[in-house]
C-alpha positions as a Markdown table, in Angstrom:
| # | Residue | x | y | z |
|---|---|---|---|---|
| 1 | Thr | -33.6 | 0.8 | -9.4 |
| 2 | Phe | -34.6 | -2.0 | -7.0 |
| 3 | Pro | -36.8 | -2.1 | -3.9 |
| 4 | Ser | -34.2 | -3.7 | -1.6 |
| 5 | Gln | -30.5 | -4.3 | -1.4 |
| 6 | Asp | -31.1 | -8.1 | -1.5 |
| 7 | Ile | -32.9 | -7.8 | -4.8 |
| 8 | Leu | -30.1 | -5.4 | -6.0 |
| 9 | Ala | -27.5 | -8.1 | -5.3 |
| 10 | Glu | -29.6 | -10.7 | -7.1 |
| 11 | Ala | -29.9 | -8.4 | -10.1 |
| 12 | Ala | -26.2 | -7.6 | -10.1 |
| 13 | Ser | -25.2 | -11.2 | -9.9 |
| 14 | Ala | -27.5 | -12.1 | -12.8 |
| 15 | Thr | -26.2 | -9.3 | -14.9 |
| 16 | Leu | -22.6 | -10.3 | -14.4 |
| 17 | Ala | -23.3 | -14.0 | -15.0 |
| 18 | Lys | -25.1 | -13.2 | -18.2 |
| 19 | Ala | -22.2 | -11.0 | -19.4 |
| 20 | Leu | -19.8 | -13.8 | -18.7 |
| 21 | Gly | -21.9 | -16.3 | -20.4 |
| 22 | Asp | -22.4 | -14.2 | -23.5 |
| 23 | Ser | -18.9 | -12.9 | -24.0 |
| 24 | Pro | -15.9 | -14.6 | -25.7 |
| 25 | Ser | -13.8 | -13.0 | -23.0 |
| 26 | Arg | -13.1 | -15.1 | -19.9 |
| 27 | Thr | -12.2 | -12.2 | -17.6 |
| 28 | Leu | -14.2 | -10.6 | -14.9 |
| 29 | Val | -13.0 | -7.4 | -13.2 |
| 30 | Val | -14.4 | -6.8 | -9.7 |
| 31 | Thr | -14.3 | -4.1 | -7.0 |
| 32 | Gly | -13.8 | -4.0 | -3.3 |
| 33 | Gly | -15.9 | -2.1 | -0.7 |
| 34 | His | -18.9 | -3.0 | 1.4 |
| 35 | Thr | -21.7 | -3.0 | -1.3 |
| 36 | Pro | -20.6 | -5.9 | -3.6 |
| 37 | Gly | -20.3 | -8.6 | -0.9 |
| 38 | Pro | -23.9 | -9.9 | -1.2 |
| 39 | Thr | -23.5 | -9.8 | -5.0 |
| 40 | Tyr | -20.4 | -12.0 | -4.7 |
| 41 | Asp | -22.1 | -14.4 | -2.4 |
| 42 | Arg | -24.7 | -15.0 | -5.1 |
| 43 | Leu | -22.4 | -14.9 | -8.1 |
| 44 | Ser | -20.1 | -17.5 | -6.6 |
| 45 | Gln | -22.9 | -20.1 | -6.9 |
| 46 | Ala | -23.8 | -19.3 | -10.5 |
| 47 | Pro | -23.5 | -22.2 | -13.0 |
| 48 | Leu | -20.6 | -20.7 | -15.0 |
| 49 | Pro | -17.5 | -22.4 | -16.5 |
| 50 | Trp | -15.4 | -21.2 | -13.6 |
| 51 | Arg | -12.4 | -23.2 | -14.4 |
| 52 | Asp | -12.1 | -21.2 | -17.7 |
| 53 | Leu | -12.6 | -17.8 | -16.0 |
| 54 | Thr | -10.1 | -15.3 | -14.6 |
| 55 | Val | -11.0 | -12.8 | -11.9 |
| 56 | Thr | -9.0 | -9.6 | -11.3 |
| 57 | Leu | -9.5 | -6.3 | -9.5 |
| 58 | Thr | -10.4 | -2.7 | -10.4 |
| 59 | Asp | -8.1 | -1.5 | -7.6 |
| 60 | Glu | -6.2 | -2.5 | -4.5 |
| 61 | Arg | -4.9 | -0.9 | -1.3 |
| 62 | Phe | -1.2 | -1.2 | -0.7 |
| 63 | Val | -1.7 | -3.5 | 2.4 |
| 64 | Asp | -0.9 | -7.1 | 3.2 |
| 65 | Pro | -3.2 | -9.5 | 1.3 |
| 66 | Ser | -4.3 | -10.9 | 4.6 |
| 67 | Ser | -5.4 | -7.5 | 5.9 |
| 68 | Asp | -9.2 | -6.9 | 6.3 |
| 69 | Lys | -8.6 | -3.8 | 4.2 |
| 70 | Ser | -7.5 | -5.8 | 1.2 |
| 71 | Asn | -9.8 | -6.1 | -1.8 |
| 72 | Ala | -8.1 | -9.4 | -2.7 |
| 73 | Arg | -9.1 | -10.8 | 0.7 |
| 74 | Leu | -12.7 | -9.7 | 0.1 |
| 75 | Val | -12.8 | -11.4 | -3.3 |
| 76 | Arg | -11.2 | -14.6 | -2.0 |
| 77 | Glu | -13.6 | -14.8 | 0.9 |
| 78 | Arg | -16.9 | -13.8 | -0.8 |
| 79 | Leu | -16.5 | -14.6 | -4.5 |
| 80 | Leu | -13.9 | -17.3 | -5.0 |
| 81 | Val | -15.8 | -19.9 | -2.9 |
| 82 | Gly | -18.0 | -22.8 | -3.8 |
| 83 | Pro | -18.2 | -23.3 | -7.6 |
| 84 | Ala | -16.3 | -20.1 | -8.2 |
| 85 | Ala | -13.3 | -21.3 | -6.3 |
| 86 | Ala | -12.2 | -23.0 | -9.5 |
| 87 | Ala | -11.6 | -19.6 | -11.2 |
| 88 | Arg | -8.1 | -18.2 | -11.6 |
| 89 | Phe | -7.5 | -15.1 | -9.6 |
| 90 | Val | -4.9 | -12.4 | -10.7 |
| 91 | Pro | -4.3 | -9.9 | -7.9 |
| 92 | Leu | -2.8 | -6.5 | -8.5 |
| 93 | Arg | -0.3 | -6.7 | -5.7 |
| 94 | Ala | 2.7 | -8.8 | -6.3 |
| 95 | Gly | 4.9 | -8.1 | -3.2 |
| 96 | Gly | 6.6 | -5.0 | -4.6 |
| 97 | Ala | 8.4 | -2.6 | -2.4 |
| 98 | Thr | 6.2 | 0.3 | -3.5 |
| 99 | Pro | 2.8 | 0.8 | -5.3 |
| 100 | Ala | 4.7 | 1.8 | -8.4 |
| 101 | Asp | 6.5 | -1.5 | -8.4 |
| 102 | Asp | 3.3 | -3.4 | -8.1 |
| 103 | Ala | 1.6 | -1.3 | -10.8 |
| 104 | Ala | 4.4 | -1.9 | -13.2 |
| 105 | Ser | 4.4 | -5.7 | -12.6 |
| 106 | Ala | 0.6 | -5.8 | -12.9 |
| 107 | Glu | 0.6 | -4.0 | -16.3 |
| 108 | Pro | 1.6 | -6.9 | -18.5 |
| 109 | Arg | -0.6 | -9.4 | -16.6 |
| 110 | Leu | -3.6 | -7.1 | -17.0 |
| 111 | Lys | -2.9 | -6.5 | -20.7 |
| 112 | Ala | -3.1 | -10.2 | -21.3 |
| 113 | Leu | -6.6 | -10.4 | -19.7 |
| 114 | Leu | -8.2 | -7.5 | -21.6 |
| 115 | Pro | -10.8 | -6.9 | -23.0 |
| 116 | Ser | -12.8 | -8.2 | -20.1 |
| 117 | Ala | -16.3 | -9.6 | -20.3 |
| 118 | Ala | -17.5 | -7.3 | -17.5 |
| 119 | Val | -16.3 | -4.8 | -15.0 |
| 120 | Leu | -18.1 | -4.3 | -11.6 |
| 121 | Leu | -17.5 | -0.8 | -10.2 |
| 122 | Gly | -18.7 | 0.9 | -7.1 |
| 123 | Met | -18.7 | 4.7 | -6.6 |
| 124 | Gly | -17.9 | 6.9 | -3.6 |
| 125 | Glu | -20.0 | 9.8 | -2.4 |
| 126 | Asp | -17.3 | 12.0 | -3.8 |
| 127 | Gly | -17.7 | 10.4 | -7.2 |
| 128 | His | -14.5 | 8.4 | -7.1 |
| 129 | Ile | -14.3 | 5.1 | -9.0 |
| 130 | Ala | -11.8 | 2.3 | -8.5 |
| 131 | Ser | -9.0 | 4.3 | -6.6 |
| 132 | Leu | -9.3 | 7.3 | -8.9 |
| 133 | Phe | -10.0 | 9.9 | -6.3 |
| 134 | Pro | -10.7 | 13.7 | -6.8 |
| 135 | Gly | -7.5 | 15.6 | -6.1 |
| 136 | Thr | -5.0 | 12.8 | -6.3 |
| 137 | Pro | -1.8 | 13.6 | -8.3 |
| 138 | Glu | -2.4 | 10.8 | -10.7 |
| 139 | Leu | -6.1 | 11.6 | -11.5 |
| 140 | Ala | -5.6 | 13.2 | -14.9 |
| 141 | Ser | -3.5 | 10.4 | -16.3 |
| 142 | Gly | -5.8 | 7.8 | -14.7 |
| 143 | Leu | -8.9 | 9.3 | -16.4 |
| 144 | Asp | -7.2 | 9.8 | -19.8 |
| 145 | Leu | -9.2 | 7.4 | -22.0 |
| 146 | Lys | -6.5 | 7.7 | -24.7 |
| 147 | Ala | -3.6 | 6.8 | -22.4 |
| 148 | Thr | -2.0 | 3.4 | -22.9 |
| 149 | Thr | -1.3 | 2.9 | -19.2 |
| 150 | Leu | -3.6 | 0.2 | -17.7 |
| 151 | Val | -2.4 | 0.2 | -14.1 |
| 152 | Leu | -1.1 | 3.1 | -12.0 |
| 153 | Pro | 0.0 | 3.8 | -8.4 |
| 154 | Ile | -2.2 | 6.1 | -6.4 |
| 155 | Thr | -0.8 | 8.4 | -3.7 |
| 156 | Asp | -2.7 | 10.7 | -1.3 |
| 157 | Pro | -6.1 | 8.9 | -1.7 |
| 158 | Gly | -9.1 | 10.8 | -0.4 |
| 159 | Glu | -10.8 | 8.1 | 1.6 |
| 160 | Ser | -10.0 | 6.1 | 4.7 |
| 161 | Pro | -7.9 | 4.0 | 5.1 |
| 162 | Phe | -5.4 | 6.6 | 3.9 |
| 163 | Val | -2.9 | 4.2 | 2.4 |
| 164 | Asp | -1.4 | 4.2 | -1.1 |
| 165 | Arg | -3.2 | 2.2 | -3.7 |
| 166 | Ile | -3.0 | 0.6 | -7.1 |
| 167 | Ser | -5.8 | 1.2 | -9.6 |
| 168 | Leu | -6.8 | 0.4 | -13.1 |
| 169 | Ser | -7.0 | 3.4 | -15.4 |
| 170 | Ala | -10.2 | 4.5 | -17.1 |
| 171 | His | -8.7 | 3.2 | -20.3 |
| 172 | Ala | -8.4 | -0.3 | -18.8 |
| 173 | Leu | -11.9 | -0.1 | -17.2 |
| 174 | Thr | -13.5 | 0.7 | -20.5 |
| 175 | Glu | -11.8 | -2.2 | -22.4 |
| 176 | Thr | -14.8 | -4.4 | -21.6 |
| 177 | Gly | -18.1 | -5.7 | -22.9 |
| 178 | Leu | -20.1 | -4.2 | -20.0 |
| 179 | Ile | -19.5 | -1.9 | -17.1 |
| 180 | Val | -21.9 | -2.4 | -14.1 |
| 181 | Val | -22.0 | 0.4 | -11.5 |
| 182 | Leu | -23.4 | -0.9 | -8.3 |
| 183 | Ile | -24.5 | 1.8 | -5.8 |
| 184 | Thr | -26.8 | 2.3 | -2.8 |
| 185 | Gly | -28.2 | 5.3 | -1.0 |
| 186 | Ala | -29.7 | 8.6 | -1.9 |
| 187 | Glu | -26.4 | 10.5 | -1.8 |
| 188 | Lys | -24.8 | 8.4 | -4.5 |
| 189 | Arg | -27.9 | 8.5 | -6.6 |
| 190 | Gly | -27.7 | 12.2 | -6.4 |
| 191 | Val | -24.1 | 12.2 | -7.7 |
| 192 | Ile | -25.2 | 10.1 | -10.7 |
| 193 | Glu | -28.1 | 12.4 | -11.5 |
| 194 | Arg | -25.9 | 15.4 | -11.3 |
| 195 | Ile | -23.4 | 13.9 | -13.7 |
| 196 | Phe | -26.1 | 13.5 | -16.3 |
| 197 | Ala | -27.8 | 16.8 | -15.6 |
| 198 | Glu | -24.9 | 19.1 | -15.2 |
| 199 | Pro | -22.2 | 19.0 | -18.0 |
| 200 | Asp | -19.7 | 21.0 | -15.9 |
| 201 | Tyr | -20.0 | 18.6 | -12.9 |
| 202 | Ser | -17.2 | 16.1 | -13.5 |
| 203 | Pro | -16.2 | 13.9 | -10.6 |
| 204 | Pro | -14.1 | 10.9 | -11.7 |
| 205 | Ala | -17.2 | 8.7 | -12.3 |
| 206 | Ala | -18.3 | 11.1 | -15.0 |
| 207 | Thr | -15.5 | 9.9 | -17.3 |
| 208 | Ile | -16.9 | 6.3 | -17.1 |
| 209 | Leu | -20.6 | 7.3 | -17.3 |
| 210 | Arg | -20.2 | 9.7 | -20.2 |
| 211 | Gln | -17.8 | 7.6 | -22.4 |
| 212 | Thr | -19.2 | 5.7 | -25.4 |
| 213 | Met | -16.6 | 2.9 | -25.7 |
| 214 | Ala | -18.3 | 0.4 | -23.4 |
| 215 | Pro | -21.9 | 0.1 | -22.3 |
| 216 | Val | -22.8 | 1.0 | -18.7 |
| 217 | Arg | -25.6 | -0.3 | -16.5 |
| 218 | Ile | -26.2 | 1.5 | -13.2 |
| 219 | Leu | -27.9 | -0.6 | -10.6 |
| 220 | Trp | -29.2 | 1.2 | -7.4 |
| 221 | Ala | -31.2 | 0.5 | -4.3 |
| 222 | Ala | -31.9 | 2.7 | -1.3 |
């Protein structure tokens, strides 16, 4: 836990930079949303071998890459700037007609990048991670840690904007040297505490937090 969101961002940046520096993998998997922006601002300036690194996404909305709802746009504008502009970026969208088309085309690209050095995840107040939302038709397959699918289309997402999405599966997210879960606010902390305290409470994030294949660090500030 950290006393401010600024210090949280510093800690998250340092944690990811260390994971990239220590790992033989050259892949970083990052998330969208509001919380990670300050972390990306700091990480973009880290003295890392950016020309050798590849950045990809945990999930993406099925929107134009220029949309302000696009996770790829966030990453390009906040992370892939300054020294980090030298990194290779592999988006999940590839101009397919449907989310299923884009998920299928992303599958071999992602397979070539795994295992990753680190995965940065956020979490919703409903306990969703990436675009694995409670109640979506694809949730069970997306959370199956033994499934071989790495990327899947998501329909009927439970959070605004209510557009179809593309998401990495839990299997793909756990093929990494480190999972960093970055959260703020009392409500999300309460979700985390319930996951560890109540075995029958199983929002999507519980799959990631309870698994033993990849280490998890949870970073929080109010």
